[in-house]
N, C-alpha and C positions, 0 to 999 in steps of 0.2 A: 781459462777465459771461457772456453767453450761449456764448459760444466757451470759456472756461473749462469751464462747465458739459457742455458737449459732450464736451471733453477728458476731463474726469474719467470721464465717462460711457463714453467709449472705453478708455479705461484701467482702468477696474473690468472692464469686458467681455473684454477681451484676457486679463486676470489670472483670469478666471473661468474664460476658455477654457484658460488654461496648467493651471491645478488638475485641470481636469476632465481633460484631456488625461495628466496625470500619474497620476490615480488611476486611468487605465484601463489605463496602459501597467504598473503594478506586477504585478497577476496575471501578464502576459505575462514578465516578465521573472523572475517568481519559479520559473517552471516552462520557463524557455528551458533550463537546465541540465538537466533531466529531472524534479526532484522539487520540491514546493510547500513543503515544509518549515515546515507549520503548526502541525502536532501531534505529539506524541512518536508512534512507531511500536507501543510497547508503552502500553497503555491500560486500566490495572487499576483500573476503577472499582468493582469488587466487595472489592476489598482483599485478595485472596488470596495476594500474593507478598509477602516482605519487600522492604524498598527495595533491597539487594544484588541478590536475584533480580531484581527489575523492573530496576534498571540493568543487569543482564548480559545479559537477554534484550534490552533496548533496543540495547545494543550490537552483539547478533548480528545482531538484525532490521537494523540500519544497516548492518552488513558486508555480509550476505547482499542487501540492497535494491540498493547499489552495485555490487557485484560482477556481478549478474545483469540490472542495469536494469530491474529489475520488484520495485515495492514491495511489500513483504512486512511485513503488520500483524496486530496480534494484540489484541483488546478482550476483558475480561471484565466482566459486568453481573450483578447479585443477581439479576434476574429481568426476565422480558417485562413486568410490571407496573410494577415499578421504573423503568421506562422509558417507560411508557404506550402498549405496542405489542402487538400479538396474534401479529404473525410475526418468527421469527428473521431471515428473508430480507429482510423489508420494513426491519427496523433496521440490519440490516448494511449494506444498499444507501445508507440514508438515511446514516448514519455515515460511510461511505465517500465520498459526494459531499460531507458535510459538512466533512468533515476535509482534502478536495481530497487525499486520497491518489492514488497513481498516478504511473509515470512516462510523460512524453512527451506528447504530443496527445491521445492514446487512453488516456490516465491507468493504463498496465496495470498490475496488481496483485493481490494477492491479501489478505484480510481473514479471519482465524480469529476467529469470535465466540464464545465461551463464557458461557451464561446458566448461573450457579452454582447457584440457586435453584429452577430447571425442571429436568425431568425429560423432555429433549429433548435430540436429537443437535446437537452443536457445529454452527453454521451457516459454512461456507465460502463467502465472494464473491468468486467469480473477475472482474476485470473486463478487459476487452480491448475495449472500445467503450464511449462515455458513455452511461449510463442514470440515470433519476431519477423517483422518485415523488413528489418535490415539496412532502416533508416535510423539518424538522429534527429531528435528534434531540434528546432532551431530557436533562437530567441529564451533560453533557457536561464534564470538567474540563478548564479551559483551561491 
């Protein structure tokens, strides 16, 4: 009985290690070709675009990103208050990190963030090396 228990215990431990290894390998495979592809490059949370405009921009951003090997993304928000942030730059950085935008190991890319309800200049987030504020953006559609 003890031998069977030890074998089952060893089998479960090996299975758990295999699952853990597979889970850790998935993000590496996702960016091996350059892009993570977890979220759309055109994120119109403010709803300022028609569906056709959104799709047209998404296609253009996809083509440009692939051609340049540099992730080009756009996001719109209603206001900084609607996403519970005080800074366009901080939200752009956190959104970029959360969505895992970027190309290659350094996650090269650019994010244009437009806040429709705020009278502030659009924020352009340019990434050439990993940065993080440690926050996750709120109100992000999946």
